[in-house]
N, C-alpha and C positions, 0 to 999 in steps of 0.2 A: 705510313707513319713518317713523322718528320724528325730531323736530327734533336731536337730537344727532348723528344719522348724517350730516346735511347739512353740519354744521360740519366743514370739513376742518381737520386738525391741521397746524401749521407744519412744514415740512420741517427736521429737525434740522440737515443739512447747511447751512443757510442762517443757522444762528444764530452769533452771534460767539462765539468760544472763547478761553481763556487758551492762550499760547503758553508753553513752558518756555524761559526765557532762555537754558539751556545749549544751546539749538538755534540760537541767534542768534550771529554772530560780534560782535567788540567794535565794530566800525565800525557794524554795523546797530543795535546797543544804544545807541551813542553818538548816532546819527541820531535815534531815537525820543526820548532824553532832551533833546536839542537841540530838536526840534520840541515837545516838551512845554513846555520853559522859554519858548520864544519865543511859544508860543499862550497859555499860562495866565499865566505871570509877565510877558510883555510887556504883557498887558491891565491890569496893575496899575500902570502908569506908572512902571515900574523903569527906572532910566537903562540898565542893562545887564542884562536878564534871563537872559543866559548864565551870569552868576555863580552862579546857582542849580543849575548842573549837577552839582557833587559831592553836593550835599544831595539831589537828585533821584536820582541814581546809587544813593545810599546807601539810598534808600528802596526803589529796585527790587531791590537786594540782599537786603534785609531781607525783601521779601515786602509792604511796604506799598502799593507799587505793581506792578502786572502788565501784561504785554503781551497785548493783546486783538488779535485778528485776525477782520475780518469779512469772510467769504467772498463775500458779495453785492457789497460795494463793493470788495473786493480791497485793503483798506487795514488798516493796524495802528497802533496808537497805545497809550500807557500810561493806565492807568486805576485805580480802586480794585480790590481781588480781589472775587470772588463771595462772596455772603454764606453762611455754612455751612449 
Protein backbone atom coordinates (compact mmCIF):
# COMPACT_ATOMS: atom_id res chain seq x y z
CA UNK A 1 0.00 0.00 0.00
CA UNK A 2 1.51 3.34 -0.99
CA UNK A 3 1.23 6.63 0.91
CA UNK A 4 -1.64 8.00 -1.21
CA UNK A 5 -3.86 5.09 -0.29
CA UNK A 6 -3.44 5.86 3.42
CA UNK A 7 -4.75 9.41 3.07
CA UNK A 8 -8.50 9.32 3.21
CA UNK A 9 -10.42 11.81 1.16
CA UNK A 10 -12.84 14.16 2.89
CA UNK A 11 -16.45 13.05 2.81
CA UNK A 12 -18.17 15.40 0.32
CA UNK A 13 -21.37 15.16 2.39
CA UNK A 14 -19.54 17.06 5.13
CA UNK A 15 -18.45 19.95 2.92
CA UNK A 16 -20.30 23.28 3.09
CA UNK A 17 -22.41 23.99 0.01
CA UNK A 18 -24.34 26.88 -1.53
CA UNK A 19 -28.12 26.85 -1.09
CA UNK A 20 -30.32 28.29 -3.83
CA UNK A 21 -32.11 31.24 -2.23
CA UNK A 22 -35.34 30.29 -4.02
CA UNK A 23 -35.52 27.32 -1.61
CA UNK A 24 -35.68 29.65 1.41
CA UNK A 25 -38.63 31.57 2.77
CA UNK A 26 -38.47 35.35 2.93
CA UNK A 27 -38.27 35.11 6.73
CA UNK A 28 -35.31 32.72 6.56
CA UNK A 29 -33.47 34.94 4.12
CA UNK A 30 -34.20 38.07 6.17
CA UNK A 31 -32.87 36.30 9.27
CA UNK A 32 -29.63 35.45 7.49
CA UNK A 33 -29.30 39.04 6.28
CA UNK A 34 -29.89 40.38 9.81
CA UNK A 35 -27.34 37.96 11.24
CA UNK A 36 -24.81 39.01 8.60
CA UNK A 37 -25.41 42.70 9.31
CA UNK A 38 -25.07 42.38 13.07
CA UNK A 39 -22.06 40.10 12.87
CA UNK A 40 -20.02 41.91 10.24
CA UNK A 41 -21.31 45.47 10.16
CA UNK A 42 -21.85 45.59 13.92
CA UNK A 43 -18.14 45.01 14.41
CA UNK A 44 -17.40 48.17 12.41
CA UNK A 45 -18.64 50.44 15.24
CA UNK A 46 -21.75 51.37 13.30
CA UNK A 47 -24.49 52.84 15.44
CA UNK A 48 -27.17 50.84 13.64
CA UNK A 49 -25.76 47.88 11.70
CA UNK A 50 -29.25 46.81 10.61
CA UNK A 51 -29.42 49.88 8.34
CA UNK A 52 -27.30 47.79 5.96
CA UNK A 53 -30.07 45.20 5.45
CA UNK A 54 -31.31 46.55 2.12
CA UNK A 55 -27.79 46.73 0.72
CA UNK A 56 -26.98 43.18 1.90
CA UNK A 57 -30.26 41.80 0.56
CA UNK A 58 -29.51 43.42 -2.80
CA UNK A 59 -26.09 41.73 -2.79
CA UNK A 60 -27.81 38.38 -2.16
CA UNK A 61 -30.29 38.98 -4.99
CA UNK A 62 -27.41 39.87 -7.37
CA UNK A 63 -25.39 36.81 -6.31
CA UNK A 64 -22.57 38.86 -4.75
CA UNK A 65 -23.37 37.04 -1.50
CA UNK A 66 -24.69 33.48 -1.32
CA UNK A 67 -26.16 31.26 1.38
CA UNK A 68 -23.72 28.62 2.59
CA UNK A 69 -24.88 25.61 4.60
CA UNK A 70 -22.45 23.64 6.76
CA UNK A 71 -23.86 20.12 7.29
CA UNK A 72 -21.36 19.29 10.03
CA UNK A 73 -22.24 22.34 12.13
CA UNK A 74 -25.86 22.40 10.87
CA UNK A 75 -25.59 26.16 10.32
CA UNK A 76 -26.19 28.55 7.46
CA UNK A 77 -24.80 31.98 6.75
CA UNK A 78 -24.03 34.45 4.02
CA UNK A 79 -20.66 34.55 2.32
CA UNK A 80 -18.85 35.08 -0.94
CA UNK A 81 -19.80 32.79 -3.82
CA UNK A 82 -17.40 29.96 -4.69
CA UNK A 83 -14.63 30.75 -7.14
CA UNK A 84 -15.37 29.57 -10.69
